[in-house]
C-alpha positions as CSV (number, residue, x, y, z in Angstrom):
1,M,145.2,87.4,267.6
2,R,143.1,87.0,264.5
3,K,145.4,84.1,263.2
4,L,145.2,82.2,266.5
5,K,141.5,82.5,266.4
6,R,141.1,81.1,263.0
7,Y,143.6,78.5,263.9
8,L,141.4,77.5,266.9
9,S,138.3,77.7,265.0
10,N,139.6,75.5,262.1
11,A,140.7,73.1,264.6
12,A,137.5,73.0,266.6
13,F,135.8,72.3,263.2
14,G,138.3,69.6,262.4
15,V,137.8,67.8,265.9
16,S,133.9,67.9,265.1
17,V,134.2,66.5,261.7
18,L,136.4,63.9,263.0
19,L,134.1,63.0,266.0
20,L,131.1,62.8,263.5
21,V,132.9,60.8,260.9
22,S,134.9,58.2,263.0
23,P,132.1,56.1,264.1
24,A,131.0,55.4,260.6
25,A,134.6,55.0,259.4
26,L,135.3,52.8,262.2
27,V,132.2,50.3,261.3
28,F,133.5,50.3,257.6
29,L,136.9,49.5,258.5
30,W,136.0,46.5,261.0
31,M,133.8,45.4,258.2
32,L,136.9,45.3,255.8
33,S,138.6,43.7,258.6
34,L,136.1,41.0,258.8
35,S,136.1,40.1,255.1
36,L,139.8,39.9,255.1
37,K,139.8,37.3,258.0
38,N,138.7,33.7,258.5
39,E,136.1,32.7,260.9
40,L,138.7,31.8,263.9
41,D,140.0,35.2,263.8
42,N,136.2,36.9,263.5
43,T,135.3,35.2,266.6
44,A,138.7,35.6,268.5
45,F,138.5,37.5,271.8
46,P,140.4,39.8,272.2
47,P,139.3,41.0,268.7
48,I,141.9,40.9,265.9
49,F,141.7,44.1,263.9
50,V,144.5,43.6,261.3
51,P,144.2,40.0,259.6
52,D,147.5,38.3,259.8
53,P,147.6,37.1,256.8
54,P,144.5,38.8,254.9
55,T,142.6,36.2,252.9
56,L,140.2,36.5,249.9
57,D,138.3,33.5,250.8
58,N,135.3,35.1,251.8
59,Y,135.0,37.1,248.4
60,R,135.5,33.5,246.7
61,E,132.7,32.1,248.9
62,V,130.4,34.7,247.8
63,F,130.8,34.3,244.3
64,A,130.5,30.5,244.9
65,R,127.1,30.7,246.8
66,N,125.7,33.3,244.9
67,D,125.1,34.1,241.3
68,F,126.7,37.4,242.2
69,L,127.1,38.9,238.5
70,L,123.4,38.2,237.7
71,F,122.5,39.8,241.0
72,A,124.6,42.9,240.1
73,W,122.9,43.0,236.7
74,N,119.7,43.0,238.2
75,S,120.5,45.6,240.3
76,V,121.9,47.7,237.7
77,V,119.0,47.3,235.6
78,V,116.6,48.3,238.4
79,S,118.4,51.1,239.5
80,F,118.9,52.8,236.2
81,S,115.4,52.1,235.0
82,A,113.9,53.4,238.4
83,T,116.1,56.5,238.2
84,G,115.4,57.1,234.6
85,L,111.7,57.0,235.0
86,A,111.9,59.2,237.9
87,L,113.7,61.8,236.0
88,A,111.2,61.8,233.3
89,I,108.2,62.1,236.0
90,G,109.7,64.3,238.5
91,V,111.7,66.8,236.8
92,P,108.2,68.1,235.0
93,A,106.2,67.5,238.1
94,G,108.9,69.6,240.1
95,Y,108.8,72.4,237.4
96,G,104.8,72.4,237.5
97,I,104.7,72.5,241.5
98,A,107.1,75.2,241.7
99,K,105.7,77.5,238.9
100,M,101.9,76.9,240.3
101,K,103.1,77.0,243.8
102,A,101.0,73.8,244.3
103,M,102.3,73.2,247.9
104,R,99.6,71.0,249.0
105,A,100.6,68.4,246.4
106,A,104.2,68.9,247.4
107,A,103.2,68.2,251.0
108,L,101.4,65.1,249.6
109,I,104.8,64.0,247.7
110,L,106.5,64.3,251.1
111,I,104.0,62.3,252.8
112,A,104.4,59.5,250.2
113,R,108.4,59.8,250.7
114,I,108.3,59.5,254.4
115,T,105.6,56.6,254.7
116,P,107.3,53.4,255.4
117,G,107.5,51.0,252.4
118,L,106.1,48.2,254.1
119,S,102.7,50.3,253.8
120,Y,102.8,49.7,250.0
121,L,104.2,46.4,249.9
122,I,101.3,44.2,250.7
123,P,99.0,46.0,248.1
124,L,101.5,46.4,245.4
125,F,102.4,42.4,246.0
126,L,98.6,41.5,245.5
127,L,98.5,43.9,242.5
128,F,101.3,42.4,240.6
129,Q,100.5,38.9,241.9
130,W,96.7,39.7,240.0
131,L,99.0,40.6,237.1
132,E,101.2,37.9,237.3
133,L,104.4,39.9,237.1
134,T,105.8,38.7,240.7
135,G,109.2,37.3,239.9
136,T,110.3,39.7,237.2
137,L,112.1,42.9,237.3
138,V,109.0,45.0,236.4
139,P,107.3,45.3,239.7
140,I,110.5,46.0,241.4
141,V,111.3,48.9,239.0
142,I,107.7,50.2,239.6
143,T,108.0,49.9,243.5
144,H,111.3,51.8,243.3
145,L,109.4,54.6,241.9
146,V,107.9,55.1,245.2
147,I,111.2,55.9,246.6
148,T,112.9,57.7,243.5
149,V,110.0,60.0,242.3
150,P,109.5,61.8,245.6
151,I,113.3,62.5,245.9
152,V,113.5,63.9,242.4
153,V,110.5,66.1,242.8
154,W,111.6,67.6,246.0
155,V,115.1,68.3,244.8
156,M,114.0,70.1,241.6
157,I,111.2,72.1,243.3
158,S,113.9,74.1,245.0
159,F,115.9,74.6,241.9
160,F,113.0,75.8,239.6
161,E,111.6,77.9,242.6
162,G,114.9,79.9,242.6
163,L,115.1,80.2,238.7
164,P,114.3,84.1,237.5
165,A,111.0,84.1,236.2
166,E,112.1,86.9,233.6
167,L,114.0,84.2,231.5
168,E,110.7,82.2,231.0
169,E,108.8,85.2,230.2
170,A,110.9,86.3,227.8
171,A,110.9,82.9,226.1
172,L,107.0,83.0,226.1
173,V,107.0,86.5,224.7
174,D,109.2,85.5,221.8
175,G,106.5,82.9,221.0
176,A,108.0,79.7,223.0
177,T,105.2,77.2,224.1
178,I,105.3,76.6,227.9
179,W,107.0,73.1,227.1
180,Q,109.8,74.8,225.0
181,A,110.3,77.3,228.0
182,F,110.8,74.2,230.3
183,R,113.0,72.2,227.9
184,Y,115.2,75.1,226.5
185,V,115.2,77.4,229.6
186,A,114.4,76.0,233.0
187,M,116.1,72.6,232.2
188,P,119.6,73.9,231.2
189,L,119.7,76.2,234.3
190,A,118.5,73.3,236.6
191,R,121.3,71.1,235.5
192,P,123.1,70.8,238.7
193,G,119.6,69.9,240.4
194,I,118.8,67.1,238.0
195,T,122.5,65.8,238.8
196,V,121.9,66.1,242.3
197,A,118.5,64.1,241.9
198,T,120.0,61.4,239.8
199,I,122.8,60.5,242.0
200,L,120.1,60.5,245.4
201,A,117.7,58.7,243.3
202,F,120.2,56.0,242.1
203,I,121.7,55.6,245.3
204,F,118.1,54.9,247.1
205,S,117.3,52.7,244.5
206,W,120.4,50.4,244.7
207,N,120.3,50.2,248.5
208,N,116.6,49.3,248.7
209,F,116.0,46.0,250.2
210,V,112.6,45.2,251.0
211,F,110.8,45.5,247.4
212,A,113.2,43.3,246.0
213,M,113.3,40.6,248.8
214,V,109.4,40.2,248.6
215,L,108.6,40.8,244.7
216,A,111.9,39.2,243.2
217,G,112.2,35.8,242.1
218,R,115.0,33.3,242.1
219,E,116.9,34.6,238.9
220,T,115.9,38.3,239.5
221,R,117.2,39.2,243.1
222,T,119.2,42.3,243.4
223,L,122.4,42.8,245.5
224,P,121.3,43.8,248.8
225,V,119.1,40.3,248.6
226,A,122.4,38.7,247.9
227,V,123.7,39.7,251.1
228,N,120.6,38.4,253.3
229,N,121.3,35.2,251.2
230,M,124.7,34.8,253.1
231,L,122.7,34.2,256.6
232,T,122.3,30.8,257.6
233,F,120.2,29.1,260.3
234,E,123.4,27.5,261.9
235,Q,125.5,30.4,262.2
236,I,126.4,34.1,261.0
237,S,129.2,33.8,258.9
238,W,130.9,37.0,259.6
239,G,133.5,36.9,256.7
240,P,131.0,36.3,253.8
241,L,128.5,38.6,255.2
242,S,130.9,41.2,255.3
243,A,132.4,40.4,252.0
244,A,129.1,40.6,250.5
245,A,128.0,43.9,252.2
246,L,131.4,45.7,250.7
247,L,130.8,44.4,247.4
248,V,127.1,45.9,247.6
249,T,128.2,49.1,248.9
250,A,131.2,49.6,246.9
251,P,129.8,51.0,243.7
252,V,127.7,53.4,245.6
253,L,130.4,54.5,247.7
254,I,132.7,55.2,244.9
255,L,129.8,57.1,243.2
256,T,129.3,59.2,246.1
257,L,133.0,59.9,246.6
258,L,133.4,60.8,242.7
259,A,130.4,62.9,242.8
260,Q,130.7,64.6,246.3
261,K,131.4,68.0,244.5
262,Q,128.5,68.0,242.4
263,I,126.2,66.9,245.2
264,V,127.4,69.6,247.7
265,A,127.3,72.3,244.9
266,G,124.1,71.3,243.7
267,L,122.4,71.3,247.0
268,T,124.0,74.5,248.0
269,A,122.9,76.0,244.6
270,G,119.5,75.3,245.3
271,G,119.3,76.7,248.7
272,V,121.0,79.8,248.0
273,K,118.7,80.6,244.8
274,G,115.4,80.1,246.8
275,A,116.8,82.5,249.5
């Protein structure tokens, strides 16, 4: 009887997961199908799901119409820079907020995170225009900190709140400064949280579209902007558009699949420690 209940429970859980995941999986597979078909098959009715034969012309067109490698390099520079700066700012900030129990500061950071990016765009655009930095990668990196820093801070707060205070107090008693206690005691113990914060900050920075669309120049566009370049006034070319979207999402998708265990373990550890 127990085995039957366990079997039914596992089956119900599997069906629930399948129902939740299937819409996203079907959308991804349909986008893959569009990228491997010509425009005639993409607009056919009834829809043709399996391309016969598949073609790579849409991917060739993406590289022909865009300097895709340059845009990819811009995305790498922006995402890594924004993530690195966010860690340098957010990890110590999360430690300070957690130890001082400054919940008002944490709430302020949360408000900054949930505020739409368009609210920051106009004043930041005017500022960078006055500084004559528009069209470079610098303003894009700085604006991405609006996204990445709150993520890092909020992930790290939960980890630092759950660390045993006795370890840091022992280090202080032995003569360590508060900075040394943070660097040599707190940071190594919070390494899973730093890993999670790094991955999440990189993903959000990589996928951001609005800031790069407005602040970037012709040579400093990022990959999400390259997808927008596939849209024309005459018609929507679904094949090249889907191919560009897949090329943009592929690095993040691969990173998520490779690091899913670290993400789940890190978030779970933060939740358990704080309990």
